[in-house]
N, C-alpha and C positions, 0 to 999 in steps of 0.2 A: 504495499499501499503506501509506505514511505517512498518507494520508487518511484511508482508514477505518479505520486504527485511530483517529485524531484524532477520529473520528465517533463510533465504536465507543464510547471514553473518556466523550465527551459525553455520550452517548445513557444511558449508567449513571448518572453524576452527577447528570443531571436526574432519570431515575428514581429516585434514591435521595434526593435530596431531596424530591422530591413522598411518596415514601413514609412520610419524617419528620415531614411533614407531617400524613397521615392517622394515624397511631400519637396526634400532639397532639390531634385532634379529639377531638370527645366522638361518645360509642356515636347510632344516630341514633337522634331523638326524645326525646334526653336535650338538656335546655336547659345552658349552658354555666355555669362554676363563679362564682357573686357574690365579686366582691374589698369585702368587708365593710368594710375600712375607709376605703371610699370613700362610705359609706353607713348609717345607722341610725346604734345611743349611737357608734358605731368615731370614725364621720366627726365628731361633736359634742363628744366630751370638754369640759369646763368648762377652761378656759384659764387661769380662777385664783379656785379654789373658795374660799378667805376674805374675797377681795374683794368676792361674790355673796354671801356669806352674809352683809357687813356689808352692801350694800346693801339686803339685804330686811330685816332687825335695826331697820335706817334705818326703813322701808317699814313696819314693826308698833309703833314707838315712834310716828311721823305720825298711825296708825291709835288710837293711844292718846290723843294730844295732839287729836286730832279729836272724840272721842269726846265730848271736855268741850265743845264749841262746833259740833258738826255738824250741817250739817242734810244731807236725804238726798238733796240732787242734789249735796254734797259724798261722801257715800259711794260716790255713780253715779261721780264723777269716779276712783275707784279700783279700777272695773272694766270688765274688756274684756269689752262686750257683744259677742255674745247671753253669757251667761252659766250656767253647768251649775251646780242648787244640787241638793241628795238632802236626806232628811230620814228620821226613821218617825215614827210615831205613837205615841201613849201604851201600844198596844198591840203594838208590833214590827212594826208594816205599813211595809217601805219607801215612800217617794213621789219622784220624782226627774223632774225636765224643766228644760228649757233655757228661758229667760225673757229678753226682748228689755229694752232700758232703760228704754221707758216701763214692763212689765211689773213689774218689781222695785221702779220708784219709788213706783207704785201700792199693790202691796204694802209696802213701809217705813214709807210715810209716814206712816201712823197709831205704829204705833212710836216714829219718832223724837219725830213731837208729845208725845205719851205720855209718854216718859224719863224717868224721874226725877231732878231735880235734881241730887241727892248723888249719882248712881251716876258708880262711877270702874270703870275697868275696867284689866289691865295684862295683858300676854302674854306666853308663854315658849314662845317656837316651835321646835320641833327641825325643822330643815331641811336640803334633801336636796337636793344639785345637781344636777339633770339635765344639762342644759347652761347656757352663758351667757346662755341666755332662756327655760328653763323649772327650776320649781322647785316639787318638794311641800314640802308643812307640815302637821305636827303641831302645835296650840297647844293649850297647858295657859289656860287662859284665867282669872283670878281678877275675880270682880264684888262688888263691895260699895256695898250701898244701905242706909245707915242702919247701923245694928248687923247686919243680915246680909249674912253673906259665902259666900261661893258658887265652890267651882270646877267647870269642868268642859272636856272636851276638843272641839276641835274639827279640820277639816282641808279640806285645799285644793289646788286649783293657781295658782300665779301664773306668768305670762306678763311678759316684758319688752316692753314695747310703745314706741317711738318714746322709749328711754331711760328710759321708768317702768314699772316694776314694779307689777302691776293683778289684782283675781284671774279667774282663768277659771271654777274652781268654786272651790264651797264646799258642806263636807258638817256638818253637825251633828244631832245627835240630838232627837227630842221636839218638831219642831215642826208634822209633818203632823196637820193637821186641825185645826188651835188657830186659832180668829179673831185677829185683829189688837185690841189694846185702842183699844177706842170704834167698832167694826166691827159691825154690827148683823146682816150675811152674809156669808158668802164664807169661805175660810179663809185661814189667813198662807202654805198653800203651795197653791194649787191647783193640782191636778191635770190641767186642758186649760187652753191658753191661752185666753184672751176673742178672740171674734171678731169 
């Protein structure tokens, strides 16, 4: 008799725990809930936003200094290839595509070769830190050439690769369909990669 009671109690206990497990399971066809703290932006929150912003400000200062003596190869070293570039033309028609290092250098080389010697650029970036290795930037650029002074805005995405901040995406209005200085054909922002 004691044995029968023990078997019944054990069976009820096992059935009860199995019934509780069934209640915790998701309905048929429904995926289990994801732990959003283990993926996406919740898992990659900046650990030291002030430090990251300082690093990016230093990157922009380096870019300012680089414009004084830079070659196109120097500028290419500040880019994480392939790079995504977007612009629009003078009618407002957007153009955008990915560039390899070779395509970027070929497109930018004429501009560097014909850059006015008295050109000065200053940057005032607004930095949004997404993670310790991703930053979006809107930059107010002041360009001075002789007595001419211009202010414009551009945007981009910087990535930190091997401890260095680099451009991953660049966005600036007005370059679509433009020919580089000294070029006889082609455009500043070719719409299709050369094959």
